[in-house]
Every structure is written in structure tokens, then in C-alpha cells.
SERO-4910 file (N, C-alpha, C, O; in steps of 0.05 Angstrom, whole numbers):
BEGIN
 pado doro    nc1    nc2    nc3   cac1   cac2   cac3    cc1    cc2    cc3    oc1    oc2    oc3
  Met    A   1150   2421   2107   1150   2405   2136   1145   2376   2121   1161   2357   2122
  Arg    A   1125   2374   2112   1116   2347   2104   1136   2333   2085   1139   2309   2086
  Lys    A   1149   2347   2067   1171   2338   2051   1196   2327   2068   1206   2306   2062
  Leu    A   1204   2343   2089   1223   2334   2110   1215   2310   2123   1232   2293   2127
  Leu    A   1191   2307   2132   1182   2282   2147   1184   2259   2130   1191   2237   2139
  Asp    A   1177   2263   2099   1175   2242   2082   1207   2233   2076   1213   2209   2073
  Phe    A   1225   2252   2074   1248   2241   2069   1260   2226   2092   1271   2204   2090
  Phe    A   1254   2241   2117   1264   2227   2143   1252   2199   2145   1267   2181   2152
  Asp    A   1228   2194   2138   1216   2165   2136   1230   2149   2116   1234   2125   2122
  Arg    A   1238   2158   2091   1250   2141   2071   1277   2137   2080   1284   2114   2077
  Arg    A   1294   2153   2090   1320   2148   2094   1327   2148   2126   1349   2158   2134
  Lys    A   1308   2137   2141   1315   2138   2173   1339   2122   2177   1353   2130   2196
  Tyr    A   1345   2104   2166   1365   2083   2173   1393   2099   2165   1413   2099   2180
  Glu    A   1392   2111   2140   1416   2124   2134   1422   2149   2155   1445   2153   2165
  Val    A   1399   2164   2161   1404   2180   2180   1412   2172   2205   1428   2185   2217
  Leu    A   1400   2147   2217   1407   2135   2242   1438   2132   2242   1453   2142   2259
  Leu    A   1445   2117   2219   1478   2111   2213   1496   2134   2216   1516   2134   2230
  Ala    A   1485   2160   2200   1501   2186   2205   1500   2192   2234   1521   2199   2245
  Ala    A   1481   2191   2247   1480   2202   2274   1499   2187   2295   1513   2197   2312
  Leu    A   1496   2158   2289   1516   2143   2307   1545   2148   2303   1561   2148   2321
  Leu    A   1552   2151   2276   1580   2151   2270   1592   2181   2283   1614   2183   2292
  Gln    A   1572   2201   2281   1580   2227   2289   1583   2225   2320   1602   2235   2333
  His    A   1564   2211   2331   1565   2208   2361   1589   2195   2372   1601   2204   2392
  Leu    A   1597   2175   2360   1615   2156   2372   1645   2164   2365   1664   2156   2379
  Phe    A   1647   2181   2340   1673   2180   2332   1682   2212   2327   1705   2217   2320
  Ile    A   1661   2232   2331   1668   2258   2328   1693   2268   2346   1705   2287   2338
  Gly    A   1699   2256   2365   1722   2261   2381   1748   2259   2364   1768   2269   2374
  Val    A   1749   2249   2343   1772   2250   2324   1781   2279   2319   1805   2286   2318
  Phe    A   1762   2294   2315   1767   2324   2310   1766   2344   2334   1768   2368   2330
  Ile    A   1764   2334   2357   1758   2351   2380   1784   2345   2398   1793   2323   2405
  Ser    A   1794   2370   2404   1821   2368   2422   1811   2379   2451   1821   2370   2471
  Asp    A   1792   2398   2453   1787   2407   2479   1762   2393   2492   1738   2396   2485
  His    A   1770   2378   2511   1752   2358   2523   1725   2372   2538   1703   2363   2538
  Ala    A   1733   2395   2550   1716   2413   2566   1693   2420   2542   1670   2410   2543
  Asn    A   1699   2433   2528   1676   2439   2501   1660   2413   2491   1636   2411   2488
  Tyr    A   1679   2395   2486   1666   2367   2475   1643   2358   2500   1621   2351   2493
  Arg    A   1649   2358   2523   1631   2350   2546   1608   2367   2550   1587   2356   2556
  Asp    A   1610   2397   2547   1591   2417   2555   1574   2422   2529   1549   2423   2531
  Ile    A   1584   2425   2508   1572   2432   2483   1569   2413   2463   1546   2409   2454
  Ile    A   1588   2399   2453   1589   2384   2431   1573   2359   2435   1557   2351   2418
  Trp    A   1578   2344   2462   1564   2320   2471   1532   2323   2470   1519   2307   2457
  Pro    A   1522   2345   2485   1494   2348   2485   1482   2352   2457   1461   2340   2452
  Ile    A   1494   2366   2440   1487   2371   2413   1484   2339   2401   1463   2329   2393
  Asn    A   1509   2327   2403   1507   2300   2392   1483   2286   2400   1467   2278   2384
  Met    A   1481   2283   2425   1455   2268   2436   1429   2276   2425   1413   2260   2417
  Phe    A   1425   2301   2424   1402   2312   2408   1398   2303   2382   1375   2296   2376
  Leu    A   1419   2301   2364   1419   2295   2339   1413   2266   2335   1398   2258   2318
  Leu    A   1426   2251   2354   1423   2224   2356   1397   2215   2365   1386   2196   2354
  Gly    A   1383   2227   2387   1359   2217   2395   1338   2228   2372   1318   2214   2369
  Leu    A   1341   2248   2360   1324   2255   2342   1323   2236   2313   1304   2232   2299
  Ala    A   1346   2228   2311   1352   2207   2289   1336   2180   2295   1324   2167   2278
  Cys    A   1337   2175   2321   1326   2150   2332   1295   2151   2328   1281   2131   2323
  Thr    A   1285   2176   2332   1255   2176   2327   1244   2168   2304   1222   2157   2303
  Gly    A   1259   2173   2282   1251   2159   2254   1243   2130   2253   1224   2122   2239
  Ile    A   1258   2113   2268   1256   2086   2271   1228   2079   2277   1219   2058   2268
  Phe    A   1212   2096   2294   1186   2090   2309   1164   2101   2291   1140   2098   2298
  Met    A   1171   2115   2265   1148   2125   2253   1130   2098   2243   1140   2077   2235
  Gly    A   1103   2104   2245   1086   2084   2236   1083   2060   2258   1067   2041   2254
  Lys    A   1097   2063   2279   1093   2043   2301   1072   2048   2318   1060   2069   2317
  Asn    A   1065   2028   2337   1039   2029   2353   1047   2046   2376   1070   2051   2382
  Lys    A   1023   2054   2389   1024   2080   2409   1044   2078   2431   1057   2097   2440
  Trp    A   1045   2050   2441   1060   2045   2466   1090   2049   2461   1105   2058   2478
  Lys    A   1100   2041   2433   1126   2047   2428   1133   2075   2422   1156   2084   2426
  Gly    A   1115   2087   2414   1118   2119   2409   1116   2131   2434   1130   2151   2438
  Trp    A   1101   2121   2455   1101   2133   2484   1130   2131   2494   1142   2150   2504
  Val    A   1141   2104   2492   1165   2097   2509   1188   2117   2490   1206   2129   2502
  Lys    A   1186   2119   2466   1204   2133   2451   1206   2160   2455   1228   2171   2455
  Asn    A   1184   2173   2458   1182   2203   2468   1196   2207   2498   1212   2225   2503
  Val    A   1188   2189   2516   1199   2194   2544   1230   2189   2542   1246   2206   2552
  Leu    A   1239   2169   2531   1266   2163   2528   1285   2185   2511   1308   2192   2518
  Phe    A   1271   2195   2489   1284   2218   2475   1287   2245   2495   1307   2258   2495
  Ile    A   1267   2249   2509   1269   2270   2526   1293   2266   2549   1308   2285   2554
  Val    A   1295   2243   2561   1311   2237   2577   1339   2240   2568   1355   2252   2581
  Val    A   1344   2229   2547   1372   2226   2534   1380   2254   2527   1402   2262   2534
  Val    A   1364   2266   2516   1369   2296   2508   1377   2312   2534   1395   2329   2533
  Leu    A   1365   2309   2555   1365   2328   2575   1389   2319   2595   1403   2336   2606
  Leu    A   1393   2295   2599   1416   2285   2616   1442   2299   2610   1454   2311   2628
  Pro    A   1453   2297   2585   1476   2307   2578   1483   2341   2586   1505   2350   2590
  Ile    A   1461   2353   2587   1463   2385   2593   1468   2387   2622   1478   2408   2631
  Gly    A   1461   2367   2639   1467   2370   2670   1496   2359   2675   1502   2360   2698
  Ile    A   1513   2351   2658   1538   2340   2665   1556   2360   2674   1572   2355   2693
  Ser    A   1555   2385   2662   1573   2405   2672   1566   2417   2698   1581   2432   2710
  Phe    A   1540   2408   2708   1532   2422   2734   1536   2399   2754   1540   2406   2777
  Val    A   1537   2376   2750   1538   2357   2774   1560   2337   2764   1554   2313   2765
  Glu    A   1583   2345   2756   1606   2327   2744   1617   2308   2764   1627   2286   2758
  Asp    A   1614   2319   2791   1622   2296   2813   1603   2283   2826   1608   2269   2846
  Val    A   1582   2286   2818   1554   2270   2830   1557   2239   2812   1556   2236   2788
  Lys    A   1562   2218   2830   1564   2191   2819   1539   2182   2810   1537   2172   2788
  Leu    A   1516   2187   2829   1491   2174   2820   1480   2187   2797   1463   2174   2785
  Tyr    A   1487   2209   2789   1478   2224   2765   1491   2207   2740   1477   2203   2720
  Phe    A   1515   2198   2743   1527   2187   2721   1516   2157   2719   1514   2146   2697
  Asp    A   1510   2147   2743   1498   2119   2739   1468   2116   2726   1459   2097   2713
  Ile    A   1456   2137   2733   1428   2139   2721   1430   2145   2691   1414   2135   2676
  Leu    A   1451   2161   2680   1452   2168   2654   1460   2141   2645   1443   2131   2630
  Asn    A   1482   2127   2650   1491   2105   2637   1467   2084   2635   1458   2076   2613
  Val    A   1458   2078   2657   1434   2057   2657   1412   2063   2635   1404   2046   2619
  Ile    A   1402   2089   2635   1382   2101   2616   1392   2098   2586   1376   2093   2568
  Tyr    A   1416   2102   2583   1431   2102   2557   1427   2074   2547   1417   2068   2526
  Val    A   1437   2058   2567   1437   2024   2560   1413   2016   2549   1412   2005   2527
  Leu    A   1391   2023   2564   1362   2016   2559   1356   2030   2530   1346   2017   2512
  Phe    A   1361   2056   2528   1355   2069   2505   1362   2056   2476   1348   2053   2456
  Phe    A   1388   2051   2479   1403   2036   2457   1396   2009   2454   1396   2000   2431
  Cys    A   1387   1993   2475   1377   1966   2470   1350   1967   2460   1341   1948   2448
  Phe    A   1335   1988   2464   1308   1990   2448   1309   1997   2422   1292   1989   2406
  Ile    A   1331   2012   2415   1334   2020   2387   1346   1993   2374   1335   1985   2353
  Phe    A   1365   1981   2384   1376   1957   2371   1353   1935   2366   1351   1923   2345
  Tyr    A   1337   1932   2388   1317   1913   2383   1300   1921   2361   1290   1903   2349
  Glu    A   1292   1949   2352   1273   1956   2332   1290   1951   2307   1277   1945   2287
  Val    A   1319   1954   2305   1333   1950   2280   1333   1923   2271   1331   1917   2247
  Val    A   1337   1904   2294   1337   1878   2285   1314   1866   2274   1313   1849   2257
  Gln    A   1288   1881   2290   1266   1869   2280   1261   1880   2249   1245   1866   2236
  Phe    A   1271   1901   2240   1269   1909   2211   1285   1889   2195   1279   1882   2172
  Leu    A   1309   1880   2210   1328   1865   2187   1315   1837   2183   1319   1824   2162
  Ile    A   1301   1829   2201   1290   1801   2197   1270   1800   2181   1268   1781   2166
  Lys    A   1250   1820   2181   1225   1819   2164   1227   1819   2136   1218   1800   2123
  Pro    A   1241   1843   2124   1237   1839   2094   1255   1815   2081   1276   1806   2091
  Ser    A   1241   1808   2055   1257   1789   2041   1275   1798   2018   1282   1783   2000
  Tyr    A   1284   1825   2020   1299   1835   1996   1323   1848   2011   1325   1849   2036
  Ile    A   1340   1858   1992   1365   1874   2000   1362   1901   1986   1359   1903   1962
  Asp    A   1363   1922   2003   1367   1949   1991   1380   1968   2007   1388   1958   2028
  Ser    A   1384   1991   2004   1404   2010   2018   1390   2010   2046   1406   2015   2065
  Asp    A   1366   2007   2053   1358   2011   2079   1367   1987   2101   1373   1989   2125
  Val    A   1367   1963   2085   1376   1936   2099   1408   1939   2107   1417   1933   2129
  Ile    A   1421   1948   2088   1452   1953   2089   1456   1972   2112   1470   1966   2132
  Ser    A   1443   1996   2109   1445   2017   2131   1437   2009   2162   1449   2017   2182
  Ala    A   1412   1990   2160   1405   1984   2184   1425   1966   2197   1433   1969   2220
  Ala    A   1434   1947   2180   1459   1928   2189   1479   1942   2204   1485   1937   2227
  Ala    A   1490   1962   2188   1514   1976   2201   1502   1990   2226   1516   1994   2246
  Cys    A   1476   1999   2226   1469   2017   2251   1468   1994   2275   1473   2002   2298
  Gly    A   1461   1966   2271   1460   1948   2290   1488   1946   2302   1490   1944   2327
  Tyr    A   1505   1946   2288   1535   1942   2299   1546   1965   2316   1560   1961   2336
  Phe    A   1539   1989   2306   1545   2016   2321   1530   2015   2346   1539   2023   2367
  Leu    A   1506   2004   2344   1488   2008   2366   1501   1988   2391   1503   1994   2415
  Leu    A   1508   1964   2380   1523   1948   2398   1545   1959   2412   1551   1953   2435
  Ile    A   1560   1978   2396   1583   1990   2410   1571   2012   2434   1579   2012   2457
  Glu    A   1551   2030   2424   1538   2048   2443   1532   2033   2473   1539   2042   2495
  Ile    A   1520   2010   2469   1509   1994   2486   1530   1988   2503   1528   1992   2527
  Ser    A   1553   1976   2494   1576   1968   2510   1590   1994   2523   1597   1993   2547
  Val    A   1593   2015   2508   1603   2039   2516   1590   2043   2543   1603   2040   2564
  Phe    A   1566   2050   2543   1552   2060   2569   1550   2039   2592   1549   2046   2616
  Leu    A   1551   2015   2585   1549   1993   2605   1575   1992   2620   1575   1989   2645
  Leu    A   1601   1994   2604   1624   1994   2614   1629   2020   2632   1640   2020   2654
  Gln    A   1620   2042   2619   1623   2068   2639   1610   2066   2663   1619   2075   2684
  Phe    A   1590   2054   2661   1575   2050   2688   1591   2033   2710   1591   2039   2734
  Met    A   1604   2013   2698   1623   1996   2718   1650   2010   2723   1662   2004   2744
  Ile    A   1659   2027   2706   1682   2039   2713   1681   2066   2732   1700   2077   2744
  Tyr    A   1656   2073   2733   1652   2097   2750   1646   2086   2778   1649   2099   2798
  Asn    A   1636   2061   2778   1632   2047   2803   1659   2033   2816   1661   2027   2839
  Asn    A   1676   2030   2799   1702   2018   2805   1724   2029   2785   1729   2018   2763
  Pro    A   1737   2049   2793   1758   2060   2775   1778   2043   2768   1789   2045   2747
  Asn    A   1785   2026   2784   1808   2003   2784   1801   1983   2762   1818   1968   2753
  Ser    A   1776   1981   2754   1766   1956   2738   1781   1954   2710   1778   1934   2697
  Phe    A   1796   1974   2701   1807   1976   2677   1837   1987   2685   1843   2001   2704
  His    A   1852   1977   2663   1881   1992   2666   1883   2003   2633   1876   1990   2613
  Gly    A   1892   2025   2635   1896   2043   2609   1878   2061   2602   1883   2075   2582
  Ile    A   1852   2066   2619   1834   2085   2614   1845   2112   2624   1857   2116   2645
  Asp    A   1839   2130   2606   1845   2162   2617   1824   2168   2632   1801   2169   2623
  Met    A   1831   2174   2661   1808   2181   2678   1808   2212   2688   1798   2221   2709
  His    A   1823   2229   2666   1822   2255   2675   1796   2268   2672   1791   2287   2686
  Asp    A   1781   2259   2657   1754   2276   2653   1736   2254   2637   1743   2234   2625
  Asn    A   1709   2266   2642   1685   2245   2630   1693   2241   2598   1691   2218   2589
  Ala    A   1700   2261   2583   1701   2261   2556   1724   2239   2551   1720   2223   2532
  Ser    A   1749   2236   2566   1766   2217   2558   1759   2189   2565   1767   2170   2552
  Val    A   1744   2186   2587   1736   2159   2594   1718   2154   2571   1720   2132   2560
  Tyr    A   1700   2170   2562   1678   2161   2540   1692   2150   2514   1686   2129   2503
  Met    A   1711   2165   2506   1726   2161   2479   1746   2138   2480   1754   2126   2460
  Asp    A   1754   2134   2506   1775   2110   2511   1754   2080   2509   1760   2058   2499
  Leu    A   1732   2088   2519   1712   2065   2518   1701   2060   2491   1694   2037   2485
  Val    A   1698   2081   2475   1689   2075   2447   1710   2059   2435   1704   2039   2422
  Tyr    A   1736   2067   2437   1758   2056   2425   1759   2023   2432   1761   2005   2416
  Phe    A   1756   2022   2463   1761   1991   2473   1737   1979   2462   1742   1958   2452
  Ser    A   1712   1986   2462   1690   1969   2453   1694   1963   2424   1689   1941   2416
  Ser    A   1702   1980   2409   1704   1977   2380   1723   1954   2375   1717   1934   2361
  Val    A   1749   1956   2387   1766   1941   2381   1764   1908   2395   1774   1888   2387
  Ser    A   1748   1910   2416   1741   1885   2427   1716   1870   2408   1718   1847   2402
  Met    A   1697   1886   2401   1680   1872   2388   1685   1863   2358   1671   1847   2345
  Thr    A   1710   1876   2350   1719   1868   2323   1744   1844   2328   1756   1832   2310
  Ser    A   1749   1842   2352   1770   1820   2362   1799   1830   2351   1816   1814   2343
  Ile    A   1802   1856   2350   1829   1869   2343   1849   1867   2369   1872   1858   2368
  Gly    A   1835   1877   2392   1852   1877   2418   1879   1884   2416   1896   1866   2415
  Phe    A   1886   1909   2416   1911   1915   2418   1926   1912   2447   1951   1909   2447
  Gly    A   1913   1912   2466   1921   1904   2493   1928   1928   2506   1938   1926   2528
  Asp    A   1924   1953   2496   1931   1975   2511   1913   1986   2536   1921   1999   2555
  Ile    A   1888   1977   2531   1866   1978   2550   1862   1950   2561   1859   1932   2545
  Val    A   1862   1945   2585   1858   1915   2595   1837   1917   2618   1841   1935   2635
  Pro    A   1815   1902   2620   1802   1898   2640   1817   1884   2661   1831   1865   2654
  Thr    A   1814   1892   2689   1828   1881   2710   1808   1870   2733   1817   1855   2750
  Ala    A   1787   1876   2732   1766   1866   2751   1753   1842   2739   1750   1841   2715
  His    A   1744   1821   2757   1729   1798   2747   1704   1804   2726   1700   1792   2705
  Asn    A   1688   1825   2737   1665   1835   2721   1670   1846   2695   1659   1838   2675
  Thr    A   1689   1865   2695   1691   1875   2664   1708   1858   2649   1710   1864   2625
  Lys    A   1720   1839   2656   1738   1816   2644   1715   1799   2629   1719   1788   2607
  Leu    A   1690   1796   2643   1672   1777   2636   1655   1793   2614   1648   1783   2592
  Val    A   1649   1818   2623   1634   1837   2603   1650   1837   2577   1639   1832   2556
  Ala    A   1674   1842   2578   1691   1844   2552   1692   1821   2539   1694   1821   2514
  Ser    A   1690   1797   2552   1686   1771   2538   1658   1770   2520   1658   1762   2497
  Ile    A   1637   1780   2534   1614   1786   2525   1610   1800   2499   1594   1793   2481
  Leu    A   1627   1820   2499   1628   1841   2479   1639   1825   2451   1625   1825   2430
  Gly    A   1663   1812   2455   1672   1796   2433   1655   1779   2425   1650   1780   2401
  Ile    A   1642   1761   2440   1620   1742   2430   1598   1754   2416   1588   1744   2396
  Ser    A   1590   1778   2428   1565   1791   2417   1572   1801   2390   1555   1799   2372
  Gly    A   1595   1812   2384   1608   1821   2358   1608   1801   2337   1600   1804   2314
  His    A   1617   1782   2349   1622   1757   2325   1590   1743   2319   1583   1735   2297
  Phe    A   1575   1742   2343   1550   1730   2337   1531   1747   2320   1515   1737   2305
  Tyr    A   1534   1775   2325   1519   1793   2307   1528   1791   2273   1513   1792   2254
  Thr    A   1553   1789   2273   1562   1788   2243   1558   1761   2229   1556   1760   2205
  Val    A   1557   1737   2246   1547   1713   2235   1519   1712   2224   1512   1704   2202
  Val    A   1503   1722   2248   1476   1719   2242   1463   1743   2220   1443   1741   2206
  Leu    A   1482   1767   2219   1478   1783   2200   1482   1773   2171   1469   1780   2152
  Val    A   1501   1758   2171   1513   1746   2145   1492   1726   2136   1486   1725   2112
  Gly    A   1481   1710   2153   1458   1690   2151   1432   1702   2142   1417   1691   2127
  Ile    A   1428   1726   2153   1407   1741   2142   1406   1749   2115   1388   1743   2099
  Ile    A   1427   1765   2109   1434   1773   2082   1433   1752   2063   1420   1754   2042
  Ile    A   1448   1730   2069   1445   1709   2047   1417   1697   2040   1409   1690   2018
  Ser    A   1402   1695   2064   1375   1687   2059   1359   1703   2043   1344   1694   2027
  Lys    A   1362   1730   2047   1347   1751   2029   1355   1747   2003   1337   1747   1986
  Phe    A   1380   1743   1994   1390   1741   1968   1377   1717   1959   1366   1719   1937
  Thr    A   1376   1695   1971   1366   1670   1961   1338   1673   1961   1328   1663   1940
  Ser    A   1324   1682   1975   1291   1681   1975   1289   1703   1949   1272   1698   1932
  Arg    A   1302   1721   1946   1298   1744   1924   1303   1727   1895   1289   1729   1875
  Lys    A   1324   1710   1898   1327   1697   1873   1311   1674   1867   1314   1662   1845
***
């Protein structure tokens, strides 16, 4: 057990990166959306929540307490989806808590990126984690908005929760990378503004990240 915890501590950013990738893009291999919602997604959230706990190893007590509470909530919420599929308030709470959870993790990742004056695999993995965490935040923020106004987007598949989630992962990814295919379009003023913020955030994170990495190389030299 001790060896597993040591490995988890040494490779926490690689573990988090793998968990984020499988959470966001495992839909590539899933065709049954009902099983995805009821089985795969709860397992995904458990693995992602577990991976996120590694970020807080050695942190102070209040961060550990917040981490424990958020971990319990984010793991339990997906389990109830199949039972309360039509309860809008449940999805509102779920989306808000997930936004807070991923913002909390993103803050910790950025704090790590700023501090060390060196470049290693942890820094590279943490940098990638930050980008995917921004996508996670965007997805659940937009999901909150679309459940409150289904007409706020054109091109989103509204047949089930899994379709909405995967379409928003796609939209957030192409928006933050400024690809913008145009097949999914925000139609309400608030979703248009949020989509604009997503594009700006993606570029800003990239520019700042490049600056951080260059400064680390320079200081090391």
C-alpha cells in the first residue's frame, strides 16, 4: 500500500492527465449512451476524483477537508442520474458543483506550474492537465446553461444527457483551440459571451504557459 501511495505521489500529474483524457474522450469508444450514463460515467468520475486527490498530498488541512467533501460529492452525484433523469434542479446542482470542483483543481495545478524553476515530466503533464481542466470547467458551465435554456445552442443533440455532454466536450475543445467548425453554434446572448470567454481563456492559458516554460528554461540555464 505504501509503495502504491509513493507511486501515486510521484506520478500524480500523469495519473490526473490520464484520468482527464478518459473522462473527456472515452465516448469515442461508446455507442450505448444509456450504459455510458448509468455505468461508465460514474466509474469515470470515481477514477477522476481519485486522481485529483493526489494533487493535495502534503497540502494543509483545510484543502484536504475541501478535497474530501468535493470528492464524495462528485463521486455520488453521477450515481443518481439514472434515478432523477428529469429533475432539472439535480442537474443544476451537479453542474455547479463540478464547475467548482474543477476550478479548485485547476487552481492547484496552476500554483504548481508557477512555483518550480525547472522543467520535468511533472511540469509538462501538469501543463496538459490545466488545458483539459479548462475544458471540463467549460463543459459543465455550458451544460448548466443549456439545461436552463435548451434553445441557447443550435446543433446540440438533446436526446439524452450523454449526447449533450459529449457534444459540449467537442464544442469546448474546438472553441478553446479556435478551430470552430460551425456545426454547433451558441444562439443566446449569454452562451455567445461564454463561448467568447472560452476562446480567450484557451489562448490566454497557452500564452501564459509558453511564458512560464520559457522562464523555467531560462532560469535553469
